[in-house]
MILUMLO-765437 format. One record per residue (C-alpha): residue number from 1; residue in one letter; z, y, x. Coordinates in steps of 0.02 Angstrom, whole numbers. Layout:
BEGIN
(NUM,'a',(Z,Y,X))
...
***
This chain:
BEGIN
(1,'m',(580,688,-1158))
(2,'g',(716,689,-1288))
(3,'v',(812,549,-1207))
(4,'v',(996,527,-1241))
(5,'m',(1064,452,-1083))
(6,'l',(1196,343,-1164))
(7,'a',(1134,190,-1072))
(8,'i',(1152,276,-904))
(9,'a',(1309,376,-938))
(10,'g',(1396,219,-996))
(11,'a',(1335,120,-848))
(12,'v',(1386,235,-706))
(13,'a',(1540,135,-663))
(14,'a',(1451,-32,-686))
(15,'f',(1304,13,-575))
(16,'a',(1393,119,-445))
(17,'h',(1368,66,-266))
(18,'p',(1531,-1,-192))
(19,'d',(1518,129,-53))
(20,'a',(1474,270,-172))
(21,'t',(1640,363,-168))
(22,'v',(1604,549,-182))
(23,'r',(1737,657,-103))
(24,'p',(1773,834,-164))
(25,'p',(1664,961,-73))
(26,'a',(1734,1000,98))
(27,'t',(1678,1180,86))
(28,'t',(1597,1299,-35))
(29,'s',(1458,1392,53))
(30,'a',(1345,1531,-4))
(31,'g',(1199,1445,78))
(32,'s',(1150,1284,161))
(33,'g',(1162,1353,338))
(34,'a',(1352,1343,341))
(35,'a',(1347,1170,264))
(36,'c',(1235,1112,406))
(37,'a',(1347,1181,543))
(38,'a',(1414,1065,677))
(39,'g',(1558,961,612))
(40,'a',(1511,993,431))
(41,'a',(1481,812,382))
(42,'g',(1527,770,203))
(43,'d',(1501,850,33))
(44,'h',(1467,1035,11))
(45,'s',(1445,1146,-140))
(46,'v',(1294,1258,-111))
(47,'e',(1258,1399,-232))
(48,'i',(1072,1428,-253))
(49,'d',(1058,1539,-407))
(50,'a',(1196,1637,-491))
(51,'g',(1241,1559,-658))
(52,'r',(1183,1385,-606))
(53,'t',(1297,1243,-557))
(54,'p',(1304,1235,-366))
(55,'v',(1204,1097,-285))
(56,'l',(1306,954,-213))
(57,'l',(1240,933,-36))
(58,'h',(1289,784,68))
(59,'v',(1277,803,258))
(60,'p',(1284,644,363))
(61,'p',(1394,632,518))
(62,'g',(1327,655,694))
(63,'r',(1232,792,781))
(64,'p',(1045,777,745))
(65,'s',(914,805,879))
(66,'g',(814,912,758))
(67,'r',(799,955,575))
(68,'r',(848,820,452))
(69,'p',(742,746,311))
(70,'v',(793,806,138))
(71,'i',(797,702,-22))
(72,'l',(826,784,-191))
(73,'v',(905,661,-314))
(74,'l',(895,723,-494))
(75,'p',(1019,659,-625))
(76,'g',(973,608,-800))
(77,'a',(1018,698,-961))
(78,'g',(1203,731,-981))
(79,'m',(1239,691,-798))
(80,'t',(1294,809,-660))
(81,'g',(1241,798,-479))
(82,'r',(1411,723,-440))
(83,'d',(1382,588,-572))
(84,'m',(1215,549,-492))
(85,'a',(1294,533,-320))
(86,'r',(1417,405,-387))
(87,'y',(1283,315,-487))
(88,'t',(1156,292,-346))
(89,'g',(1263,279,-189))
(90,'y',(1133,387,-102))
(91,'s',(1263,474,7))
(92,'a',(1316,311,90))
(93,'l',(1134,277,133))
(94,'a',(1115,455,199))
(95,'d',(1261,425,317))
(96,'t',(1173,270,384))
(97,'k',(999,345,399))
(98,'g',(1045,523,447))
(99,'f',(963,628,310))
(100,'l',(1022,765,192))
(101,'v',(1038,721,9))
(102,'a',(1049,856,-124))
(103,'y',(1106,826,-303))
(104,'p',(1061,975,-413))
(105,'t',(1126,987,-591))
(106,'a',(1021,1045,-739))
(107,'s',(1082,1191,-843))
(108,'g',(1179,1180,-1006))
(109,'s',(1345,1109,-1064))
(110,'r',(1253,944,-1080))
(111,'p',(1135,958,-931))
(112,'f',(952,927,-969))
(113,'w',(800,963,-861))
(114,'n',(660,1060,-945))
(115,'v',(514,942,-921))
(116,'s',(409,1007,-1065))
(117,'t',(310,1163,-1107))
(118,'r',(362,1135,-1288))
(119,'r',(536,1212,-1266))
(120,'p',(514,1401,-1277))
(121,'g',(653,1496,-1192))
(122,'a',(712,1345,-1092))
(123,'p',(751,1371,-907))
(124,'d',(609,1362,-780))
(125,'d',(678,1214,-684))
(126,'v',(523,1199,-574))
(127,'d',(556,1375,-510))
(128,'y',(740,1335,-486))
(129,'l',(708,1175,-388))
(130,'r',(579,1265,-281))
(131,'h',(721,1384,-236))
(132,'v',(833,1235,-195))
(133,'i',(703,1162,-76))
(134,'t',(674,1330,6))
(135,'a',(861,1357,31))
(136,'l',(882,1186,111))
(137,'t',(733,1203,227))
(138,'g',(732,1389,270))
(139,'s',(755,1462,443))
(140,'a',(945,1466,425))
(141,'a',(957,1288,360))
(142,'c',(940,1118,442))
(143,'g',(824,1029,320))
(144,'d',(652,984,384))
(145,'p',(518,1068,276))
(146,'v',(390,934,320))
(147,'r',(502,791,261))
(148,'v',(558,834,85))
(149,'g',(556,701,-51))
(150,'v',(615,699,-231))
(151,'t',(674,560,-345))
(152,'g',(773,552,-506))
(153,'v',(813,443,-656))
(154,'s',(765,458,-840))
(155,'n',(760,645,-881))
(156,'g',(780,671,-693))
(157,'g',(637,550,-665))
(158,'g',(530,655,-782))
(159,'m',(583,811,-687))
(160,'s',(537,733,-520))
(161,'a',(368,689,-595))
(162,'l',(345,868,-652))
(163,'l',(397,933,-482))
(164,'a',(263,824,-402))
(165,'c',(136,914,-511))
(166,'r',(204,1091,-495))
(167,'a',(282,1092,-319))
(168,'a',(170,974,-220))
(169,'d',(153,1111,-88))
(170,'l',(338,1088,-44))
(171,'l',(347,898,-51))
(172,'a',(296,753,59))
(173,'a',(313,622,-81))
(174,'a',(394,590,-250))
(175,'a',(475,436,-329))
(176,'p',(522,448,-514))
(177,'v',(629,307,-585))
(178,'a',(628,263,-771))
(179,'g',(549,432,-804))
(180,'g',(492,497,-972))
(181,'y',(314,559,-955))
(182,'s',(260,587,-1135))
(183,'t',(300,773,-1143))
(184,'l',(241,822,-969))
(185,'p',(109,958,-964))
(186,'d',(-60,926,-884))
(187,'c',(-36,881,-701))
(188,'r',(-138,989,-583))
(189,'p',(-51,982,-414))
(190,'q',(-103,1099,-274))
(191,'r',(-139,943,-173))
(192,'p',(-128,753,-189))
(193,'l',(42,674,-158))
(194,'p',(105,497,-122))
(195,'i',(194,426,-276))
(196,'l',(312,280,-308))
(197,'e',(359,240,-488))
(198,'i',(500,116,-529))
(199,'h',(524,58,-708))
(200,'g',(613,-82,-798))
(201,'l',(503,-188,-908))
(202,'r',(644,-201,-1038))
(203,'d',(670,-13,-1050))
(204,'e',(689,34,-1234))
(205,'v',(735,217,-1205))
(206,'v',(572,265,-1120))
(207,'p',(470,107,-1154))
(208,'y',(361,39,-1016))
(209,'g',(208,39,-1129))
(210,'g',(246,205,-1215))
(211,'r',(288,230,-1397))
(212,'a',(174,184,-1541))
(213,'p',(61,241,-1617))
(214,'s',(-7,348,-1474))
(215,'y',(84,254,-1335))
(216,'a',(115,419,-1248))
(217,'g',(213,407,-1088))
(218,'a',(152,233,-1043))
(219,'v',(186,191,-862))
(220,'g',(11,123,-835))
(221,'a',(-69,287,-889))
(222,'y',(50,385,-778))
(223,'i',(4,278,-627))
(224,'d',(-182,290,-668))
(225,'g',(-170,479,-667))
(226,'w',(-101,482,-490))
(227,'r',(-224,351,-431))
(228,'a',(-363,469,-484))
(229,'r',(-282,622,-405))
(230,'d',(-248,531,-241))
(231,'g',(-420,451,-227))
(232,'c',(-353,273,-227))
(233,'a',(-441,106,-218))
(234,'r',(-474,26,-386))
(235,'k',(-387,-138,-347))
(236,'a',(-201,-150,-316))
(237,'v',(-119,-261,-187))
(238,'a',(17,-360,-274))
(239,'a',(178,-420,-192))
(240,'k',(350,-484,-242))
(241,'p',(474,-397,-126))
(242,'q',(620,-467,-226))
(243,'a',(644,-596,-361))
(244,'r',(594,-528,-531))
(245,'v',(509,-375,-454))
(246,'l',(320,-354,-452))
(247,'e',(258,-220,-334))
(248,'l',(83,-149,-353))
(249,'r',(16,-36,-216))
(250,'w',(-145,60,-197))
(251,'s',(-212,130,-34))
(252,'c',(-280,305,-59))
(253,'a',(-375,441,32))
(254,'a',(-303,522,188))
(255,'g',(-166,391,209))
(256,'r',(-84,424,42))
(257,'m',(-13,281,-62))
(258,'v',(29,249,-244))
(259,'f',(162,115,-273))
(260,'h',(233,44,-432))
(261,'d',(385,-71,-439))
(262,'r',(395,-162,-607))
(263,'v',(572,-230,-622))
(264,'i',(558,-373,-744))
(265,'d',(738,-386,-807))
(266,'a',(789,-203,-796))
(267,'e',(832,-98,-947))
(268,'h',(840,92,-944))
(269,'g',(919,165,-788))
(270,'w',(920,151,-599))
(271,'p',(878,-32,-562))
(272,'g',(978,-114,-426))
(273,'e',(1147,-99,-343))
(274,'d',(1276,-210,-428))
(275,'s',(1165,-252,-577))
(276,'l',(1006,-320,-500))
(277,'r',(1045,-362,-320))
(278,'p',(960,-380,-201))
(279,'f',(838,-248,-270))
(280,'s',(900,-69,-243))
(281,'s',(812,84,-313))
(282,'t',(913,188,-190))
(283,'l',(849,95,-38))
(284,'r',(674,75,-110))
(285,'t',(649,260,-150))
(286,'w',(715,309,22))
(287,'q',(600,187,110))
(288,'f',(451,260,19))
(289,'l',(497,445,30))
(290,'s',(541,436,215))
(291,'a',(373,358,257))
(292,'f',(276,521,228))
(293,'r',(268,693,304))
(294,'d',(192,854,240))
(295,'e',(45,854,359))
(296,'l',(-11,1030,311))
(297,'r',(157,1101,369))
(298,'s',(163,989,520))
(299,'h',(26,1087,609))
***
């Protein structure tokens, strides 16, 4: 989406959750099985593909009764997975709720997810992230394949939107935040998927209404696309879960939902934490993603 993440990179310290301390990885494992072993709580460096930066995997404390839900949290342009962990505070929430959180890093010296078909020779990041999900939920791992969600911010939000289109068979739900949607290819998912989109109304990097003259990437058009794919009701139910936040939600076929949180005062980035309390994109995306299961894999 061609976004320079100066707003986010410069705001990491300002927005970081007070409990978002990211410790050095406790171990470096060749796969997620070792990272999920008993007593392996903490941060782990999991190599998925040779030549790619290892995925930072956070394992919560305690012995689970079964497989754990998995949330992929995708950083924006120029950010590493470790930056994203600090920025969102997702690991602290994972410790409280008992799920795995994985922070992959895009390729390149200045990491950037390939969210467009207009970049010949760029890495196939959909294929890579499919490998990440498979590694975390395979027979030797402890991630639950029926409870996998993805979220991300800015360029990572665009990538989570693309993954919802190209890897819906591996996901239970997706929740892009401040995503750039103007360069995404046509979305033809293998199946409908629950979607939450969070966007600041004052975003000037990926504007809420898209960029003139075509207004490509407008949030409204993005939401309308998923409403059609999910077979949603025409009329939204509006609510105000927090001050200065308007939430629109559509009930859809087969129990699916499309939600949109319009954060009135937010600029580009991950709304919430220290900047816009009490609203938290970290808590909000988790609440949404954890509400759904991959029903096809559940049987």
